VMD Tcl script that draws the C-alpha trace (Angstrom):
set ca {
  {58.43 48.31 -35.26}
  {55.16 45.76 -35.15}
  {52.05 46.35 -33.93}
  {48.92 43.60 -33.71}
  {45.08 42.84 -34.60}
  {43.41 40.62 -32.90}
  {41.34 38.04 -34.81}
  {39.39 34.90 -33.34}
  {39.61 31.82 -34.85}
  {39.35 28.46 -33.37}
  {39.06 29.85 -29.80}
  {42.84 31.20 -30.17}
  {43.73 34.14 -30.52}
  {46.05 34.83 -33.77}
  {48.54 37.77 -34.17}
  {48.81 39.55 -37.48}
  {51.87 41.43 -37.69}
  {52.42 44.91 -39.65}
  {55.67 46.89 -39.94}
  {55.25 49.98 -38.27}
  {57.72 52.79 -37.60}
  {60.19 52.10 -34.83}
  {59.44 52.73 -31.50}
  {60.83 52.31 -27.86}
  {57.67 50.60 -26.66}
  {58.03 46.86 -26.48}
  {55.14 45.42 -29.16}
  {55.82 42.02 -29.13}
  {54.23 39.89 -27.09}
  {56.40 36.75 -26.47}
  {59.38 38.72 -25.78}
  {56.89 41.27 -23.78}
  {56.01 38.62 -21.63}
  {59.70 37.28 -20.60}
  {60.32 41.10 -20.42}
  {57.29 41.40 -17.79}
  {58.15 38.18 -16.00}
  {61.81 38.92 -15.54}
  {62.79 37.89 -12.67}
  {60.40 35.13 -12.81}
  {58.77 34.16 -9.11}
  {60.85 32.28 -6.89}
  {63.81 33.04 -8.93}
  {65.16 35.07 -6.14}
  {67.67 37.75 -6.46}
  {67.51 40.79 -8.54}
  {69.90 40.92 -12.00}
  {72.61 43.09 -12.30}
  {72.29 46.66 -13.68}
  {74.61 45.44 -16.69}
  {72.35 41.82 -17.32}
  {69.27 44.09 -17.44}
  {70.63 46.65 -19.83}
  {71.97 44.18 -22.05}
  {68.56 42.14 -22.07}
  {67.06 45.38 -23.05}
  {69.77 46.06 -25.89}
  {68.89 42.53 -27.12}
  {65.28 43.31 -27.25}
  {66.13 46.38 -29.59}
  {68.89 44.66 -31.68}
  {66.30 42.16 -32.54}
  {63.72 44.87 -33.56}
  {66.04 46.53 -35.32}
  {67.16 43.17 -37.11}
  {63.59 42.63 -37.92}
  {63.08 45.28 -40.06}
  {66.22 46.62 -41.22}
  {68.86 44.28 -43.32}
  {71.56 42.41 -41.32}
  {74.91 44.06 -40.66}
  {77.42 45.64 -37.95}
  {75.18 48.23 -36.94}
  {72.76 46.04 -35.54}
  {74.69 44.23 -33.20}
  {77.12 46.70 -32.50}
  {75.75 48.25 -29.34}
  {75.89 44.68 -27.32}
  {80.25 45.23 -28.10}
  {80.83 48.61 -26.90}
  {80.98 50.61 -23.53}
  {79.85 48.83 -20.25}
  {79.18 45.39 -22.66}
  {82.86 45.61 -23.68}
  {83.56 45.29 -20.08}
  {81.59 43.01 -19.24}
  {81.19 40.06 -22.11}
  {80.21 37.51 -19.72}
  {77.15 38.88 -18.23}
  {76.08 39.68 -22.07}
  {76.57 35.89 -23.00}
  {74.10 35.26 -19.77}
  {71.54 37.59 -20.95}
  {71.92 36.26 -24.23}
  {71.67 32.77 -23.08}
  {68.58 33.57 -20.64}
  {66.36 35.62 -22.97}
  {66.79 33.42 -25.57}
  {65.75 30.35 -23.70}
  {62.95 31.89 -21.87}
  {61.59 33.40 -25.33}
  {61.41 29.85 -26.90}
  {59.46 28.58 -23.60}
  {56.92 31.20 -24.09}
  {56.71 29.82 -27.49}
  {56.32 26.37 -26.46}
  {53.70 27.18 -24.01}
  {51.81 29.24 -26.23}
  {50.97 26.98 -29.08}
  {54.11 26.22 -30.72}
  {56.03 22.76 -30.64}
  {59.81 22.48 -31.48}
  {59.23 20.70 -34.34}
  {56.88 23.35 -36.02}
  {59.63 26.32 -34.78}
  {62.07 24.29 -36.39}
  {60.07 24.04 -39.41}
  {59.24 27.77 -39.66}
  {62.72 28.80 -38.94}
  {64.44 26.32 -41.58}
  {63.64 28.78 -44.42}
  {64.37 31.77 -42.77}
  {67.62 31.35 -41.07}
  {71.30 30.22 -42.10}
  {72.64 26.77 -40.91}
  {74.83 28.62 -38.44}
  {71.61 30.39 -36.95}
  {69.82 27.07 -37.20}
  {71.97 25.43 -35.20}
  {72.19 28.30 -32.58}
  {68.20 27.92 -32.60}
  {68.53 24.04 -32.07}
  {70.81 24.58 -28.94}
  {68.30 27.31 -27.76}
  {65.04 24.80 -28.04}
  {67.24 22.09 -25.72}
  {68.07 25.01 -23.35}
  {64.63 25.96 -22.92}
  {63.73 22.24 -21.81}
  {67.04 22.06 -19.25}
  {65.42 24.65 -17.56}
  {61.79 23.63 -17.70}
  {60.01 21.79 -15.27}
  {58.99 17.73 -16.55}
  {58.86 19.44 -20.43}
  {56.81 17.01 -22.66}
  {59.23 17.79 -25.83}
  {62.04 15.34 -25.15}
  {61.02 13.20 -27.77}
  {60.88 15.83 -30.53}
  {64.16 17.55 -29.52}
  {66.03 14.00 -29.89}
  {64.06 13.59 -33.51}
  {65.45 17.44 -34.36}
  {69.11 16.54 -32.71}
  {68.40 19.02 -29.84}
  {70.45 18.21 -26.86}
  {72.87 20.09 -24.18}
  {76.13 19.44 -25.33}
  {77.73 22.30 -23.33}
  {78.59 22.20 -19.76}
  {76.73 24.28 -17.41}
  {79.53 26.24 -15.60}
  {79.92 28.52 -18.72}
  {77.38 30.51 -20.88}
  {76.14 28.80 -24.02}
  {76.86 31.48 -26.13}
  {80.21 31.50 -25.70}
  {80.83 27.91 -26.16}
  {78.79 28.06 -29.23}
  {80.87 30.67 -30.46}
  {83.93 28.57 -29.98}
  {82.41 25.31 -31.11}
  {81.70 27.28 -34.82}
  {85.32 29.02 -34.72}
  {82.97 32.24 -34.45}
  {84.49 35.52 -33.24}
  {82.11 37.55 -30.70}
  {80.21 39.94 -33.43}
  {79.72 36.53 -35.13}
  {77.87 34.46 -32.32}
  {75.91 37.68 -31.25}
  {74.66 38.19 -34.72}
  {73.46 34.93 -35.15}
  {71.78 35.20 -31.51}
  {69.64 38.15 -32.65}
  {69.03 36.52 -36.03}
  {67.29 34.12 -34.17}
  {65.71 36.53 -31.58}
  {64.55 39.04 -34.60}
  {62.57 35.84 -35.89}
  {61.02 34.50 -32.63}
  {59.87 37.50 -31.40}
  {57.66 38.27 -34.20}
  {56.08 34.58 -34.26}
  {52.49 34.58 -33.64}
  {51.12 32.96 -30.11}
  {48.66 32.43 -28.05}
  {47.67 35.03 -25.47}
  {47.90 32.58 -22.80}
  {49.22 29.48 -21.97}
  {47.99 26.26 -22.88}
  {46.66 24.11 -20.36}
  {48.92 22.20 -18.59}
  {51.67 24.05 -19.84}
  {55.26 23.26 -18.37}
  {56.39 25.82 -15.82}
  {60.23 27.34 -15.35}
  {61.70 26.08 -12.38}
  {63.41 28.39 -10.03}
  {66.82 29.44 -11.12}
  {68.39 33.08 -10.95}
  {69.07 34.18 -14.97}
  {72.42 35.02 -14.25}
  {73.37 31.60 -12.17}
  {75.70 29.12 -13.10}
  {77.07 26.17 -11.73}
  {80.56 26.86 -10.32}
  {81.68 23.99 -8.76}
  {83.82 21.82 -11.17}
  {82.45 18.45 -9.70}
  {79.34 19.35 -9.62}
  {78.85 20.91 -12.98}
  {80.84 17.44 -14.15}
  {78.33 15.52 -12.75}
  {75.17 17.61 -14.20}
  {76.83 17.64 -17.79}
  {76.65 13.49 -17.75}
  {73.44 13.67 -16.23}
  {72.10 15.64 -19.21}
  {74.51 13.80 -21.43}
  {72.34 10.75 -20.56}
  {69.19 12.59 -20.88}
  {69.74 13.31 -24.71}
  {69.70 9.39 -25.51}
  {66.13 8.46 -25.88}
  {66.63 4.74 -26.29}
  {65.06 4.67 -22.63}
  {62.64 7.46 -22.25}
  {61.97 6.88 -18.42}
  {65.74 6.36 -17.67}
  {66.21 9.61 -19.97}
  {63.76 12.00 -17.60}
  {64.69 10.84 -14.58}
  {68.58 11.89 -15.72}
  {67.20 15.03 -16.76}
  {65.13 15.76 -13.76}
  {68.26 15.04 -11.34}
  {70.16 17.53 -13.31}
  {67.84 20.38 -12.65}
  {67.60 19.25 -8.65}
  {71.30 20.06 -8.71}
  {71.13 22.86 -11.01}
  {68.57 24.62 -8.90}
  {70.48 23.29 -5.58}
  {74.26 24.70 -6.38}
  {73.78 26.87 -9.40}
  {75.22 30.77 -7.88}
  {75.79 34.13 -9.75}
  {79.18 34.02 -10.18}
  {80.98 37.32 -8.81}
  {82.65 38.19 -12.43}
  {85.16 41.34 -12.99}
  {85.25 43.11 -15.65}
  {87.11 41.13 -18.35}
  {88.00 41.74 -22.18}
  {90.53 44.04 -24.21}
  {89.67 47.16 -22.96}
  {89.86 46.23 -19.01}
  {93.38 45.16 -19.62}
  {94.77 48.18 -21.44}
  {93.34 50.16 -18.58}
  {94.60 48.07 -15.98}
  {97.98 48.63 -17.41}
  {97.70 52.17 -17.67}
  {96.28 52.11 -13.80}
  {99.58 50.21 -13.10}
  {102.06 52.61 -15.25}
  {100.49 55.69 -13.57}
  {101.42 53.87 -10.15}
  {104.79 52.92 -10.86}
  {105.74 55.88 -13.27}
  {103.57 58.81 -12.15}
  {100.93 60.80 -14.15}
  {103.62 63.00 -16.24}
  {105.67 60.31 -17.44}
  {102.26 58.54 -18.24}
  {100.74 61.26 -20.29}
  {104.09 61.81 -22.36}
  {104.53 57.98 -23.29}
  {100.60 58.13 -24.48}
  {101.26 61.62 -26.21}
  {104.25 59.91 -27.97}
  {101.79 56.88 -28.64}
  {99.56 59.04 -30.70}
  {101.87 60.89 -32.60}
  {103.53 57.44 -33.65}
  {100.14 56.14 -34.50}
  {100.60 53.50 -31.67}
  {97.44 51.39 -30.96}
  {97.99 51.70 -27.21}
  {98.09 56.15 -27.50}
  {94.69 55.61 -29.41}
  {92.93 53.22 -27.48}
  {94.12 54.81 -23.90}
  {92.76 58.30 -24.66}
  {88.89 59.35 -24.95}
  {88.60 62.24 -23.11}
  {90.86 63.97 -21.28}
  {88.85 66.31 -19.58}
  {87.98 63.58 -17.13}
  {91.70 63.95 -15.96}
  {91.74 67.63 -14.82}
  {89.74 67.20 -11.37}
  {92.29 64.49 -10.51}
  {95.54 64.97 -11.57}
  {97.65 68.32 -12.62}
  {96.33 70.79 -15.28}
  {99.87 70.34 -16.73}
  {98.96 66.55 -17.19}
  {95.28 67.27 -18.49}
  {96.31 69.82 -21.02}
  {99.06 67.72 -22.49}
  {96.43 64.78 -23.30}
  {94.00 67.29 -24.38}
  {96.57 68.20 -26.94}
  {97.24 64.50 -28.07}
  {93.91 63.81 -28.52}
  {93.09 67.48 -30.68}
  {96.41 65.92 -32.54}
  {94.65 63.04 -33.95}
  {91.06 64.14 -33.59}
  {89.45 65.71 -36.85}
  {88.50 69.54 -36.72}
  {84.88 69.21 -38.11}
  {83.95 66.66 -35.12}
  {84.81 69.81 -32.54}
  {86.67 68.62 -29.36}
  {85.53 69.98 -25.94}
  {88.08 72.41 -24.60}
  {89.26 72.04 -20.80}
  {87.08 73.24 -17.82}
  {88.35 77.02 -17.90}
  {89.94 76.79 -21.47}
  {88.10 78.07 -25.11}
  {88.80 77.14 -28.65}
  {90.67 74.15 -30.00}
  {94.41 73.49 -28.73}
  {97.01 73.22 -31.36}
  {99.90 70.49 -31.48}
  {103.19 72.07 -31.35}
  {105.22 70.54 -34.23}
}
mol new
graphics top color blue
foreach p $ca { graphics top sphere $p radius 0.5 }
foreach p [lrange $ca 0 end-1] q [lrange $ca 1 end] { graphics top cylinder $p $q radius 0.2 }
display resetview
C-alpha cells in the first residue's frame, strides 16, 4: 500500500508517501487515526457489526483505488453480501468515515480552501461535489468550527436533511445509481487518505461533538427544525447569527439523534421474503419445483433464489434438497465444481 518516511521541517512532521505492495495493515495516518478513535470519547454505544465491517471495507476500497485504476472491482465488495441487505447502514458508514477523515485533516494542518484546491485537479466534477458536501458535513459535527467563512466561499453548506444518510440524498440529487455514489465516495476517500498531515492536532483545534456515528434524527418535526437552522447557518451575511443557528442545530442533534432500527432492505431481501412467504403458503415441494422450472426457463427468480442448496438439506426433506441441487447443477458450468450434497458424491445430472 503506502509507507511513510518522516522528515522534520518547520517544526512539523511531513509525511512522504511511496507506493508499496498491498498489505492488510493500515498505513495511512489520517484514516488510521479515524479507525483508532472510533467510537470517539463520549459517543456512547458501540457501532453495529455491519457498520464496522462496512467501514473496514471502505478503508480497503480507498487503498485499492489509490494504487489501481477505477472500476467496478473497487466498489463491488460494498455492494454484495451483508452490505446488499443493509444499504442504509453502509450509507451511514460512508457518511461517518468521510466526515471524520475530513475532520482529522482540518485539525492537522489543512483548511477547507487548501483541501479544495488540492483536490480540484485530481477529482472530476461529481467527486468534487461530494468532497464539498463532506467539508460541510465535517463542520456540522464539529464544536465551534472556525471554517464557516471558507465553507461559504466554497459553496459548502448542509442542504440535505439530517433524518437520512447524506450519500443516499447526494446520489438522488445527482441522479446516480448506488454503484456511482459508492464510486464517488471511494474516489474522495482514496485522495484524502493519502494527504500528508501533521502528527498531532494543531493547538486549539476544534473537537467533534458527542454523537453516535450511526445516529439520525428520526422525529420529522425535530429534523425539520434542525434542517431550517442549518439552512440559516449557511447564510454568512450575519456571521454571528449563522454561528448561533449552527450551534443550536448541533445541540438538537446531540439531544434527539438516535440509532435507527433499520431492517434489512434491498432486492435481495425482497426476494428472500417472497420466497419464505411462498414456502409457508405452498409447502417446500411446490416451491422447489417452481424454482426448478424457473431455472430451466432462465427466469430471474429461478437464477437469483438458489445459491447453495446444501443449506436446505438440514431443514427440508432429502427429496427437496436433491431437487434444488439438480437445479443449480443445470446452470452451473462444470469447471466450477459444484459441491455435492452431504452424503452424496459426484455432480448430479439433470434429467432431460
